[in-house]
LOKOLVO-618794 format. One record per atom (N, C-alpha, C): residue in three letters; z, x, y. Coordinates in steps of 0.2 Angstrom, whole numbers, plus 5000, padded with zeros to 4 digits. Atoms other than C-alpha are relative to their C-alpha. Layout:
BEGIN
ALAZXY;...
END
This chain:
BEGIN
MET500650035003;MET508450645067;MET500049935004;THR500150064997;THR507750495077;THR499549954996;ARG500450055004;ARG507050335069;ARG499449975005;SER500650034996;SER505250275075;SER500149935001;PRO500050074999;PRO505250105083;PRO499649964995;ALA500450055004;ALA504749955072;ALA499449975003;THR500650034998;THR503049885073;THR500149935003;PRO499950074997;PRO503049735085;PRO499649954996;LEU500350065003;LEU502649565077;LEU500049945004;PRO499950074996;PRO502249395085;PRO500549964997;PRO499550055002;PRO503449255084;PRO499849974993;PRO500250045006;PRO503549155067;PRO499549955001;LYS500550064999;LYS502549005074;LYS499350035001;ALA500749974999;ALA501149125080;ALA499750034994;ARG500349985006;ARG501049205063;ARG499749954996;ARG500350065004;ARG500749035055;ARG499449985003;ARG500650024997;ARG499448995068;ARG499550044999;LEU500549955002;LEU498549155065;LEU499749994993;ARG500350015007;ARG498449125046;ARG499649945000;GLU500350065001;GLU497948945048;GLU499350005004;SER500749994997;SER496548995061;SER499550034996;ALA500549965005;ALA495849115048;ALA499949964994;ALA500150045006;ALA495848975035;ALA500350034994;LEU499649965005;LEU497049075024;LEU500649964997;THR499450025003;THR498349005012;THR500550055000;GLN499449955001;GLN500049085010;GLN499950044994;ALA500149965006;ALA499549144993;ALA499550055001;GLN500549954998;GLN497949225000;GLN500250055004;LEU499749954995;LEU498849315014;LEU500550044996;ALA499549965003;ALA500249365002;ALA499650054995;SER500349955004;SER498949444990;SER499750065004;ARG500349954995;ARG498149545005;ARG500650055002;VAL499549954998;VAL499849615010;VAL500350034994;GLY499749975005;GLY500449644993;GLY500749974998;VAL499450035001;VAL501949524992;VAL499949934997;THR500150065003;THR502349354985;THR499949945005;ARG500150054995;ARG501949184993;ARG500749985003;GLU499350024997;GLU503849144995;GLU500250055006;THR499849954995;THR504049305005;THR499649985007;VAL500450024994;VAL502649255017;VAL500249935003;ARG499750064997;ARG503449085019;ARG500650015004;ALA499449984997;ALA505049165023;ALA499950035007;TRP500249964994;TRP504149275036;TRP499849955005;GLU500250054995;GLU503349125044;GLU500549955003;SER499550054998;SER504849015045;SER500650045004;GLY499549974996;GLY505949155053;GLY500650024996;ARG499349985003;ARG507249175039;ARG500050074998;THR500049925001;THR506749355035;THR499550035004;THR500549964996;THR505849495044;THR499850064995;PRO500249955004;PRO504749615035;PRO500250075003;ARG499849934999;ARG505249805035;ARG499550054997;GLY500449955004;GLY504449965031;GLY499350005000;ARG500750005001;ARG502749985025;ARG499749925000;LYS500350075000;LYS502549795022;LYS500049975007;ARG500050024994;ARG502949765040;ARG499450035004;GLU500649974997;GLU501549885046;GLU499449974997;ALA500650035002;ALA500349805034;ALA499949935002;TYR500050074998;TYR500849635039;TYR499849995008;ALA500250004993;ALA500649675058;ALA499350025001;LYS500749984999;LYS498949765055;LYS499649944998;LEU500450065002;LEU498349605046;LEU500049955005;LEU500050044994;LEU498949495060;LEU499650025006;ASN500449984994;ASN498149595073;ASN499349994998;THR500750015002;THR496549585063;THR499849935001;LEU500150075000;LEU496649395062;LEU500049985007;SER500050024993;SER497049385081;SER499350025003;GLU500749974997;GLU495449495085;GLU499549954998;GLU500550055002;GLU494449375074;GLU500049945003;ALA499950064997;ALA495149225082;ALA499750005007;THR500349994993;THR494749295099;THR499250005000;ALA500850005000;ALA492949335094;ALA499749934999;ARG500350075002;ARG492749155087;ARG500049965006;ARG500050044994;ARG493349085103;ARG499550025006;ALA500549984995;ALA492149185113;ALA499349984999;LYS500650035002;LYS490649115104;LYS500049935002;PRO500150074999;PRO489948945109;PRO500149964994;ALA499950045006;ALA490648825097;ALA499749935000;PRO500350075000;PRO489948655092;PRO500549955002;ALA499550064998;ALA490748485096;ALA500650004995;PRO499450005005;PRO492548485089;PRO500049934996;ALA499950065004;ALA492848365075;ALA500749975002;PRO499450034998;PRO494148235078;PRO500650024996;GLU499449975004;GLU495948295074;GLU500349954996;PRO499650055004;PRO496948205061;PRO500649985003;ALA499450034997;ALA498448105065;ALA500650054997;PRO499449955002;PRO500148205064;PRO500349974994;VAL499850015006;VAL500748215047;VAL500749965000;PRO499350045000;PRO502648165050;PRO499949935002;VAL500050074998;VAL502248005059;VAL499649964995;VAL500450045005;VAL500947945046;VAL500549994994;VAL499550015006;VAL502247985032;VAL500549955001;ALA499450044998;ALA503647905041;ALA499849925000;ALA500350074999;ALA502547745045;ALA499949974993;GLY500150025006;GLY502047735027;GLY500649994996;ALA499450005004;ALA503747765020;ALA500549945002;GLY499550054998;GLY504847645030;GLY499849945004;SER500250054995;SER503847535042;SER499649954996;ALA500450045003;ALA502847445029;ALA500449944997;GLY499650065002;GLY504147305026;GLY500450024994;ALA499649995006;ALA505247395013;ALA500649964999;SER499550045001;SER506447285005;SER500650034998;GLU499449975002;GLU508247315000;GLU499950024993;GLU500049985006;GLU507747324982;GLU499650074999;ALA500349945000;ALA506547464986;ALA500450065002;ALA499549954998;ALA507947554995;ALA500450024994;ASP499549995005;ASP509047534980;ASP499650044994;SER500449965005;SER507647614969;SER500050075001;LEU500149934998;LEU507647774979;LEU500750034999;VAL499449975001;VAL509147844970;VAL500050085001;LEU500149935000;LEU508548024968;LEU499250015001;PRO500749994999;PRO506748034976;PRO499850075000;ALA500249935001;ALA506048194969;ALA499550004995;LYS500549995005;LYS504748264958;LYS500350004993;PRO499750005007;PRO505048234939;PRO500050074998;LEU499949935003;LEU505648374929;LEU499450034996;ASP500649985004;ASP504048384918;ASP499550025005;GLU500549984995;GLU502948384933;GLU500250065004;ARG499849944996;ARG503948514942;ARG499950064997;ARG500049945004;ARG504048634928;ARG499350024997;SER500649995003;SER502348614921;SER499450015005;GLY500549984995;GLY500848684930;GLY499550054997;PRO500449955002;PRO499448804929;PRO500450075000;GLY499749935001;GLY500148974922;GLY500749994999;SER499350005001;SER501848904918;SER500150014992;GLY499949995007;GLY502448974901;GLY500749994998;ALA499350005002;ALA504248944902;ALA500249934998;GLY499850065002;GLY505248804895;GLY500449975005;PRO499650044994;PRO506248674905;PRO500750035001;ASP499349984999;ASP507848764903;ASP500050075003;SER500149934997;SER507248934911;SER499949995007;PRO500150014993;PRO507548914930;PRO499650055003;SER500449954996;SER506749074934;SER499450024996;GLY500649985004;GLY505249064923;GLY499449995005;PRO500650014996;PRO503449054929;PRO499949935003;GLY500150074998;GLY503548864931;GLY500349995007;SER499750004994;SER504548894946;SER499850055005;GLY500249954996;GLY503549024954;GLY499549975006;PRO500450024994;PRO502249014968;PRO499649944999;GLY500550065002;GLY501048894959;GLY500349944999;SER499750075002;SER502348754956;SER500449985005;GLY499650034995;GLY503148724972;GLY499749945003;PRO500250064998;PRO503048564981;PRO499550005006;GLU500549994995;GLU501948634995;GLU499350034998;THR500649975003;THR500548704984;THR499449965003;GLU500650044998;GLU499348564988;GLU499950005007;GLN500150004993;GLN499748565006;GLN499750075003;GLU500249934997;GLU499348755008;GLU499350014997;SER500749985002;SER497748744998;SER499449975004;GLY500550024995;GLY496848665013;GLY500049924999;PRO500150075000;PRO496448485017;PRO499549984995;GLU500550025005;GLU495548385004;GLU499449975004;PRO500650024997;PRO493748345008;PRO500049925000;ARG500050075000;ARG493548165014;ARG499449974996;PRO500550035004;PRO492448055003;PRO499549975005;GLU500550024995;GLU490748005011;GLU500149924999;PRO499950085000;PRO490847815016;PRO499349974997;ALA500650045003;ALA489747695006;ALA499649975005;PRO500550044995;PRO488247615014;PRO500349935002;GLU499750074998;GLU489147445013;GLU500550015005;ALA499449994996;ALA490647515022;ALA499750015008;GLU500249994993;GLU489547565037;GLU499849945004;SER500250064997;SER488947395040;SER500649955000;ALA499450055001;ALA490747315037;ALA500249995007;PRO499750014994;PRO491547235052;PRO500650045001;ALA499449964998;ALA492947335061;ALA500649954999;PRO499450045001;PRO494747275057;PRO500249975007;ALA499850044994;ALA495547155069;ALA500450045005;SER499549964996;SER496947265075;SER500150074997;ALA499949935003;ALA496947455073;ALA500750025001;PRO499349975000;PRO498547545069;PRO500250045006;THR499849964994;THR499447605084;THR500550064998;ALA499649955001;ALA500447765085;ALA500749985001;LEU499350025000;LEU502347745082;LEU500350045006;THR499649974995;THR503547785096;THR500550044996;PRO499549965004;PRO504947915092;PRO500549964997;ALA499450045003;ALA506247775090;ALA499749974993;GLN500350035006;GLN505047685077;GLN500050054995;ALA500149955005;ALA504647845068;ALA500750024997;PHE499349995002;PHE506547885067;PHE500349954996;ASP499850055004;ASP506947715061;ASP499750004993;ALA500350005007;ALA505647725047;ALA500250064996;LEU499849955004;LEU506247895042;LEU500749984997;TYR499350025002;TYR508047825041;TYR500049954995;GLU500050055005;GLU507647675031;GLU499750034994;PHE500349975006;PHE506647785019;PHE500550044996;GLY499649955003;GLY507947925016;GLY500749995000;ALA499350004999;ALA509647865021;ALA500349974993;PRO499750035006;PRO510047755005;PRO500050054995;ALA500049955005;ALA509547894993;ALA500550065002;LEU499649944998;LEU510448035004;LEU500749984999;VAL499350025001;VAL512047925003;VAL500250014993;ARG499849995008;ARG512047924984;ARG500050074998;GLN500049935002;GLN511648104983;GLN500650045003;THR499449974997;THR513048154995;THR500649974996;PHE499450025004;PHE514248044985;PHE500150044993;LEU499949965006;LEU513848144969;LEU500250075002;LEU499849934997;LEU514148304980;LEU500750005001;THR499350004998;THR515848254986;THR500549954996;GLY499650055003;GLY516448104976;GLY500449955004;ARG499750044995;ARG516948014992;ARG499549955003;ARG500550054997;ARG516047854998;ARG500050005007;GLU500050004992;GLU516647855016;GLU499750075003;LEU500349934997;LEU516248045018;LEU499350004999;ALA500749995001;ALA514548025010;ALA499649965006;ARG500350044994;ARG514147885023;ARG500050035007;GLU499949964994;GLU514847985037;GLU499650065001;SER500449945000;SER513948145032;SER499249985002;VAL500750024999;VAL512248055032;VAL499949975007;GLU500150024993;GLU512447965048;GLU500150065005;ARG499949944995;ARG513048125057;ARG499450044999;ALA500649965001;ALA511548215049;ALA499449975004;PHE500550034997;PHE510348085056;PHE500150005008;GLN499850004993;GLN511248085073;GLN499750075003;VAL500349944998;VAL510848275074;VAL499350004999;ALA500850005001;ALA509048245068;ALA499749965006;TRP500350034994;TRP508848125083;TRP500150045006;GLU499949954994;GLU509548255095;GLU499450055000;HIS500549955001;HIS508248375088;HIS499349974997;TRP500650045003;TRP506848245085;TRP499450035000;PRO500749975000;PRO505348345091;PRO499950054994;GLU500049955006;GLU505848485078;GLU499949964993;VAL500050035007;VAL506148365064;VAL499449964999;ALA500750045001;ALA504548255067;ALA499550054998;ARG500549955002;ARG503548415065;ARG500150044994;ASP499849975006;ASP504448475050;ASP499649984994;ARG500450025006;ARG503448475033;ARG500449954996;ASP499650045004;ASP504948395025;ASP500649975004;PRO499550034996;PRO505948285037;PRO500649984996;VAL499450025004;VAL507048215023;VAL500450064998;GLY499749945002;GLY507448395017;GLY500450035006;TRP499649984994;TRP507948435035;TRP500749975001;VAL499450044999;VAL509148295036;VAL500550014994;ARG499649995006;ARG509748325018;ARG500450065001;ALA499649944999;ALA510248505022;ALA500649995005;ALA499550014995;ALA511248445037;ALA500549964997;ALA499550045003;ALA512148315027;ALA500450034995;TYR499649965005;TYR512648435013;TYR500450055004;GLU499649954996;GLU513248565026;GLU500649965003;TYR499450034997;TYR514348435034;TYR500549974995;ALA499650035005;ALA514948355018;ALA500450064997;LEU499749955003;LEU515448525011;LEU500450055004;SER499649964996;SER516248595026;SER500750014998;PRO499349995002;PRO517948675023;PRO500549965004;TRP499650034995;TRP518648585038;TRP500249934997;GLN499950075003;GLN518548415028;GLN500750004997;ARG499350015004;ARG520148455018;ARG500650005005;PHE499450014995;PHE521248455034;PHE500049935003;ARG499950074997;ARG520848275038;ARG500449964996;LEU499550055003;LEU522048135034;LEU499749964994;ARG500350045005;ARG520748045024;ARG499950034994;HIS500149965006;HIS520548185012;HIS500650004996;ARG499450005004;ARG522348175006;ARG500049944996;HIS500050065003;HIS522047995000;HIS499450004995;PRO500650005004;PRO520947994984;PRO499749935000;GLU500450065001;GLU519647854982;GLU500049984993;PRO500050025007;PRO519547744967;PRO499450034996;PRO500649975004;PRO518447824953;PRO499649954998;PRO500550055003;PRO516947744945;PRO500449964994;ALA499750045005;ALA517447604933;ALA499850024993;ASP500249975007;ASP516447674918;ASP500350064998;PRO499749945002;PRO517347804908;PRO499550065000;GLY500549955000;GLY515747904906;GLY499850035007;ASP500149984993;ASP515347904924;ASP500650045003;ARG499449964997;ARG517147954929;ARG500050074997;THR500049935003;THR517048104917;THR499550045003;LEU500649964998;LEU515348164923;LEU500250015008;LEU499949994994;LEU515948144941;LEU500650055001;ASN499549955000;ASN517548244938;ASN499850064998;THR500349945002;THR516548374929;THR499650035006;LEU500449974995;LEU515448394944;LEU500550025006;LEU499649994994;LEU516848394957;LEU500450074998;ARG499649935001;ARG517748544947;ARG499550065001;LEU500449944999;LEU516248654950;LEU500150025007;PRO500049984993;PRO516148764965;PRO499549975004;PRO500550044996;PRO515348684980;PRO499350025000;GLN500749985000;GLN513848794980;GLN499649994993;HIS500350015007;HIS513548784961;HIS499949924999;ARG500150075001;ARG513748594962;ARG499449985004;ARG500650024996;ARG512448584976;ARG499450034997;THR500649985003;THR511248694967;THR499849964994;LEU500150045006;LEU511448594951;LEU499749935002;LEU500250064998;LEU511148434961;LEU499250005003;LEU500749994997;LEU509548504970;LEU499550014995;TYR500549985005;TYR508748574955;TYR499949954994;ASP500050055006;ASP509248454940;ASP500049935003;GLY500050074997;GLY509548304951;GLY499449985004;LEU500550014996;LEU508248304964;LEU499350024997;GLY500649985003;GLY506948404954;GLY499750055005;LEU500349944996;LEU506648544967;LEU499950064996;GLY500149945004;GLY505948704962;GLY500650055002;LEU499549954999;LEU507048864961;LEU499950035007;PRO500049974993;PRO506348944977;PRO500249955005;GLU499850054995;GLU506548784987;GLU500849995000;THR499350015001;THR508348764980;THR500350065003;ALA499749944997;ALA508748944985;ALA499950005008;ALA500150004993;ALA508048925002;ALA500449955004;GLU499550054997;GLU509048765006;GLU500750024999;THR499349975001;THR510648844999;THR500150065004;GLU500049934996;GLU510249005010;GLU500350054995;ALA499949955005;ALA510349114994;ALA499450034998;SER500649975003;SER509149224985;SER499949964994;THR500250035006;THR508149164970;THR500550024994;PRO499649985006;PRO509149264957;PRO500749975001;ALA499350034999;ALA510849204965;ALA500049934999;ALA500050075002;ALA510249024964;ALA499949994993;ALA500050015007;ALA509749044946;ALA500650014996;ASN499349995003;ASN511449114942;ASN500549955001;ARG499550064999;ARG512348974950;ARG499849944996;LEU500250055004;LEU511248854941;LEU500250014992;LEU499849995007;LEU511548934924;LEU500849994999;HIS499350015000;HIS513448934927;HIS500249935000;ALA499950075000;ALA513448754932;ALA499849964994;ARG500250035006;ARG512448704917;ARG500550014994;GLU499649995005;GLU513648794906;GLU500749975001;ALA499450044999;ALA515148714914;ALA500049934998;VAL500150075002;VAL514448544912;VAL499949994992;ALA500150015007;ALA513948574894;ALA500650014996;ASP499449985004;ASP515648644889;ASP500449935000;ARG499650065000;ARG516448474894;ARG499649944997;LEU500550065003;LEU514948354890;LEU499450044996;PRO500549975004;PRO513948434876;PRO499349965000;GLU500650035001;GLU512748294876;GLU499550005007;LEU500449994994;LEU512148344894;LEU499750075000;ALA500349935000;ALA511548514889;ALA499350005001;ASP500750014999;ASP509748454890;ASP499949985007;PRO500150024993;PRO509148454908;PRO499749935002;ARG500350074999;ARG508148294906;ARG500649955000;VAL499450055001;VAL509748204900;VAL500450005006;LEU499649994994;LEU510748274914;LEU499749975006;HIS500350044994;HIS509448214927;HIS500049934999;ARG500050075000;ARG509448044920;ARG500749975001;ARG499350025000;ARG511348034919;ARG500250005008;LEU499949994993;LEU511448094937;LEU499749945004;ALA500350064996;ALA510247954943;ALA500449944998;GLU499650065002;GLU511247824933;GLU500750005004;LEU499450004996;LEU512847884941;LEU500049985007;ALA500150024993;ALA512147874958;ALA499849935001;SER500350074999;SER511347704956;SER500649954998;THR499550055001;THR512947624950;THR500549995006;GLU499650014994;GLU513847644967;GLU499549965005;ARG500350044994;ARG513347514980;ARG500250035006;LEU499849974994;LEU513347624995;LEU499549985005;ARG500550024995;ARG512547555011;ARG500150045006;ALA500049964994;ALA512147645026;ALA499949965006;ALA500050044994;ALA512247585044;ALA499249995002;ARG500650024998;ARG510747515053;ARG499750065005;PRO500349944996;PRO509547645062;PRO500249995007;PRO499850004993;PRO509847575080;PRO500750025001;ALA499349975000;ALA511747605077;ALA500050075000;VAL500049925001;VAL511447785072;VAL499750035006;ARG500349974994;ARG510247815087;ARG500549995006;MET499550014994;MET511547745099;MET500650044999;GLY499449955001;GLY512947845091;GLY499850075002;SER500249934998;SER511948005093;SER499950005008;GLU500150004992;GLU511547955112;GLU500750005003;ARG499350004997;ARG513347915115;ARG500450074999;ARG499849935002;ARG513848085107;ARG499850055005;ALA500349954995;ALA512648175118;ALA500249995007;ARG499750014993;ARG513248095134;ARG500750025000;PHE499349985000;PHE515048125129;PHE500050085001;LEU500049925000;LEU514648315126;LEU499850025007;THR500349984993;THR513648325142;THR500549995005;ARG499550014995;ARG515048245153;ARG500650054999;ALA499549955001;ALA516348355144;ALA499850075003;ALA500249934998;ALA515348515148;ALA500050005008;ILE500050004993;ILE515148455166;ILE500750005003;ALA499350014998;ALA516948415168;ALA500450074999;PHE499749945001;PHE517448585160;PHE499750055005;THR500349964995;THR516248675172;THR500349995007;VAL499750024994;VAL516948585187;VAL500750035000;ALA499349985000;ALA518748625182;ALA500050085000;LEU500049935000;LEU518348805179;LEU499850035007;ILE500149984994;ILE517548815196;ILE500549995005;GLY499450014995;GLY519048735205;GLY500550054999;THR499549965001;THR520248845196;THR499850075003;THR500249934997;THR519249005201;THR500150005008;ALA499950004993;ALA519148945219;ALA500750005003;LEU499350004998;LEU521048905220;LEU500350074999;THR499749945001;THR521449075213;THR499750055005;LEU500249964994;LEU520349165226;LEU500349985006;ARG499750024994;ARG521149065239;ARG500750025001;THR499349995000;THR522949095234;THR500250074998;ALA499949935003;ALA522749275228;ALA500250055006;PRO499849964995;PRO523549415239;PRO499450045002;THR500549964998;THR522449515250;THR500250075001;HIS499849934999;HIS523449675252;HIS500650014995;TYR499449985005;TYR524749775241;TYR500649995003;GLU499350014998;GLU526549725243;GLU500450044995;PRO499649975005;PRO527749855235;PRO500649964998;PRO499450045002;PRO529049775224;PRO500750035003;VAL499349984997;VAL530849775230;VAL500450034994;SER499649975005;SER531949895220;SER500649964999;PRO499350045002;PRO533449815211;PRO500650045003;GLY499449974997;GLY535149845219;GLY500450044995;GLU499649965004;GLU536349975212;GLU500850005002;THR499350014998;THR538249965212;THR500350075001;VAL499749934998;VAL539150115221;VAL500749995000;ARG499250005000;ARG540950155217;ARG500350055004;GLY499649954996;GLY542250245227;GLY500049995007;VAL500050014993;VAL541850175244;VAL500549945002;PRO499550054999;PRO543250085252;PRO499749935003;PRO500350064997;PRO542849905257;PRO500050005007;LYS500150014993;LYS542249865274;LYS500549965003;VAL499550044997;VAL543649805285;VAL499749965006;ALA500350054995;ALA543249655295;ALA500250025007;PRO499849994994;PRO543249675314;PRO500649955003;GLY499450044997;GLY544849615324;GLY500350035006;ALA499749974994;ALA546049645338;ALA500350074998;LEU499749945001;LEU546649825340;LEU500850005000;SER499349994999;SER548449875337;SER500250045006;ASP499849964994;ASP549549955350;ASP499950074999;GLU500149935001;GLU549350125342;GLU499350025001;GLN500749994999;GLN547450105342;GLN499850005007;LEU500150004993;LEU547550055360;LEU500250065004;GLU499849944996;GLU548550205365;GLU499650064998;LEU500449945002;LEU547450325355;LEU499349995004;ARG500750004996;ARG545850255364;ARG500150025007;GLN499949994993;GLN546650265381;GLN500150085001;LYS499949935000;LYS547150445377;LYS499450045000;LEU500649975001;LEU545450495372;LEU499649995006;ARG500350014994;ARG544750425387;ARG500250045006;ASP499749954994;ASP545950515399;ASP499850074999;GLN500149935001;GLN545650675391;GLN499350025001;LEU500749994999;LEU543750655392;LEU499950015007;GLN500149994992;GLN543850635411;GLN500450055003;ASP499549954997;ASP545350745416;ASP500250064996;GLY499849955004;GLY545350865403;GLY499850075002;PRO500249934998;PRO544951055403;PRO499250005002;GLU500750004998;GLU543251105410;GLU499550014994;ARG500449995006;ARG542651155393;ARG499849934996;LEU500250065003;LEU542650975388;LEU499549965004;THR500550044996;THR541550915402;THR499450045001;PRO500749964999;PRO539750975402;PRO499850005008;ARG500250004993;ARG539151035419;ARG499350035000;LEU500649974999;LEU537451075425;LEU500050075004;GLU500049944997;GLU537151255430;GLU499550005005;
END
């Protein structure tokens, strides 16, 4: 029995472009295919691939959208409207380049949506303690407002039309300036979050700096991401929770715990949780992410993330009963993170470190390639060109008298030799061959 080939699909980015060209939100496209909005988001991000009948329906719908887009392009279109500025650059410029002070950086302990705002919304009927309730469904994610289409711009007032133009128009940020703004905005909070995740100050700073170095290496991808801070946060958490960290010499020496007994007990309770449970609890109850977003960042399914969250809450409530309420736990996590004065490096130092690391890896790859080519050439030069049979090992033969060294003949030997010579010449005729 043979299986029919799967229906071909365009790349994930092309799927998203086709949906946006048709002015459809993810929820609208999901209702036409018969799936949830989170499934469509996973298809467009490339995390999952549709199968079976859903794949056929999705491919058919994308084909229809492609034909409609082709037909629209064939018609004469009016003058295009001015395109809006790229979202990541504007967000980064407003976040960190507006002269943010050190006090503002310290206030970004856990920059996330409040618990009440995250779990309350249209159609939410579950309480704050139910992670898998309707409040965490498609209508309550952080991207709902972005996917519902751009907001209509208000009409300018008559006085605004006659107002003089500003003296200096804002200029576009360079990649280095946008990266520095993103770093100044997100690094202080990420260091505190990573400290709650690992309980180590130096490891938290190193993880955040390494994550931003990787972000600078992939800056075009990070700059176009809908949540650049989330991209860096995922990289920092992965580096901090790597199992290879336990083999480092620094890991063998414990760091001093917090001075407050309550903070020390809470931190020890968090560190006793499994890494994935600890990460899920920090993302959901600490940062205020929705359950689908938490599951996507931890690379788990939504039911698995809900189970991890419930087990983590039970473990914390068993040791600290006063933290059974998620709101109280959120406040205590923010207080514990704010008590630690953790400072991150400056943005230029992080960028230079990333560039030095990239140069070192490039030179190492070039040196390895040259060494491999030289070794291959030397092997080809010195390798034999024909087959040489191996020499068999010697064997000991017994019973053979030793070879006598040559020397002078004795009298008897001389007499015998002379006798043989004489008989050969003067002997009977039968001893001398004759030619007939």
